[in-house]
N, C-alpha and C positions, 0 to 999 in steps of 0.2 A: 189777473192769470195765475190761477193758485200753482204755488209754487214747494208747495209739499205732497199734494192731493197722491199723484203718481208714486210717491214713496208709501203713503200710508194707507194707497190702493195694494198694492204690491207683497210688501214686508209687513210683517205681524208684529205690530209694539206691543211689549209683554211689558207691566211694571207691577213689580211685588215688595210693599213695602216691608222691610227689615224689624223683626220683633228686636228688642236690646239685649244686644250679644250672640243675638245669631250668627253663622258663618256667612263668610259670602262675602263678596267684592262691591258696593253698591256704588252705582255711576251717579244717581242722583241724590242731593240731599238738602233740607231746607236747614239754614243757619240762622242766628241773630239773638239778639237777647228774649228773653222770656215776654216780654210785654208787647213781641209785635213789631215794634218800632225800630228801620234801620237794618231790616231782614235781609236776607238774600236767598236765590237759589240758585244752585252751582248744578252741574250736569259736566262730567267728564265720562268721556268714551270709556277710557283705558281704565277706570275707577279711583280710589282712592287708596293710598298706601297707609296710612294715617288721616282718622277724620281730624278736623279743625275743630276746638274745642267748646266752639260756639253753634257746632252743629246738634239741631234737634230731633230729627227725624232724616232716616236714611233710607233709598230703597233702589233694591237692584234693576235696570231695566235692562230687556234684548227685543231687539229692533233688527232683528237675524244680521247679529251683529256682523257676520263673519263678509256674509254675500249681499248683504245693502250698503253699494257706494257713497252713500249721503253718511253712515258712520263713519267710514273710513277717513274720507276725507274733511270732518268734523274737525275744528283745533281741541287742544289737548282738553283747556278748559273751557267754560261760558260759566259764567257769573253773570244774573241780572239781579241789580238791588229792585224791591219790590217796591218803594217808593218813587221809580222811574215810572211804571205802568198798575194803572187802577183796576186795572182787570186781572192781572197778575196777583195784588193782591188781593183780592177779594176772593179767585180763586188758595190759594198760602192760605186766607184764614179758613177757609171752609174745611180746608183740609186739617189745620192745625185742629179746627170744631172735632170733624171728625176721630181725630185720631186721639181727643182728651174726655172723647165721649164713651159709651157702650153700647148704642143703639143696633138695632137688629139690622146687618147687610150693611155692619163698618167697615170689615176687610174689605170688600167688594167694592164701596164707596173710596175707601181711602186707596185704593191700588188705580180706578180711573181718574178720581182726580190727581193722582199722581204721575197719569198717562197723558192728564190737561198742560201740565204743569212742566211737560218733558216736551212737547210741542211747541209749551208757550218760549221756553229758553231756546229750539230750534229755531221758530220765528226771531227770535234777540239775532243770535248766529248768524242768521242768514243778512237781518239789516244791518248789521254792526260792518258786517265784509270782513276779507279777510285780504292780505297785499301776496300770499301765496297762490301762486297758480291753479285752479283746482276747481270742481263741482260749488263750491262755497263761494268763489268768488264771482264765478258765471252766475248762478241764485241771486248775487247780491247786485251783480250790474245793473243798473237802471234800462238798456233798451237790449241788450243779449241776452238777457235773462228770457225774453221772448221765446228766442229760438230755440235753446235748452228747452224749455218749460212744454214745446209745440215736438220736440222728438220723443221725451218722458209720454207726453200726453197722447199721442198718435205715432205706436214706432212703426207699423206697419203702412203708412203712407210714404209714398215714392218721392221721399222729398230729398228735392235737388240745392245746390250751395246759392243759388239765385231767392229759391224761395222759401231759404232759411235766413238770406239777406234782409229780403222783405217782410218777413217778418220782425226782424230788427231796427226796420228802417234804416238803413244803411247801404251803400253801394256792395260790389260784389268782393270789390280789392277792400274794401274797409275792415268787410266782415270776417275773411279770412284770416287780416292781419289782427287784428282785435283777437278773435274767438283763439287763436293760437297762443297769441299773448294772456289771456286773460285762463285762461282752459288746459292749457299746454301739448295742448294736440290738434290736429283738424274736423272739422264738424263731420264730417263722412267717417273718420276712425272713432270719435264719439258716440255717431247713431252704430255704427257696428258694435261696438261695445254694450252697448243699452239694449241694443237686439240679445243678443246674447247670453248677458244680464237676466234678462225676463224670458228668455226660449229656455233655461237652462229652471229658473223656477217651476212655468210651464210645466215641464216631461216631471219635476221631481212632484210635481200633483197628477200627475198618471197624464197627464198629455201623450196622443200616440207623434210623433218626430214630424209627421207628416202638416200635423195638426199646427205643433207648436212653432214649425217652421212659417205657416201661412197666417198664424197671429204678430208673430213680431216681424212681416216685411217681406220676408228671402221669397228671392224666384223660385227656389223648387228646393223639394227634401234635399238635392244631393247638393246645391250650394250651400243650406247651413250646415249638413253633415261637415264641409270640407271646414267651412270658419268657425265651427262648433270643437273640431275634433285640434285645428290648429291652435285655439284658441286655448285650452284645457287637455288636450294630451290623450284624448278617448275618444269615442264615436259618441253621438248623443245617443243612440240605444244600450250603449253600456253604464246608461245612468242610470240606477233603479226608485224608484216611486219611493218618496216618503213613505214609511210603515203609519198609520194610526189604530192605539190601540180603542179598540172598540168596545163600548161602555160596558158593565158587566147587570144583567137583567135577572131583577127579582120581583 
């Protein structure tokens, strides 16, 4: 099961390489000696107050940070050594080669490669797991992640605790206990929170209330409105769609 697919689909990942001296708070950097040995990729959701002396390239990361529960659940820092992953090492090498050159499309290539580096860092963070209850602990769990990913991928399905326990190959009682310990809440509370997160994204994209409610598995627009108002302090109809500027034509 792809533990990152739903987040990549729902939330927009944007990575922009920073020019030397450019203002901004980078969240991703490639660090290490000039020869590329013993290098590392470092990702900090909160950014860096000061770059390490061996930083070579820095980039700003926007993964819909405030709305994306994956970002708020991340550890303070993810540091991945290049020599521990051939694919990461190859991507970093391609990244550095683009940075050192001046070929056409260089900026776009750098940003796309930086996106891949972010995704690889997230993979590493999930694989490493965490002792802190929450989303990353759930995604790292060898069996519980199947239920969590099922919720992420199929939010409109009318899930029951028994369904989710079966996905994780656990008894109902073991699943309930494990879920609360690892995630820090109940399966149905997590499902409801994920549905509301998605529904808010759909509303901001311009979906009518009824459609957002149906896409996220709420029984009715009224039930959705009550849950949304309780969670966000205002009715879904009060949320204005994000305005996207129109390209200038000539």
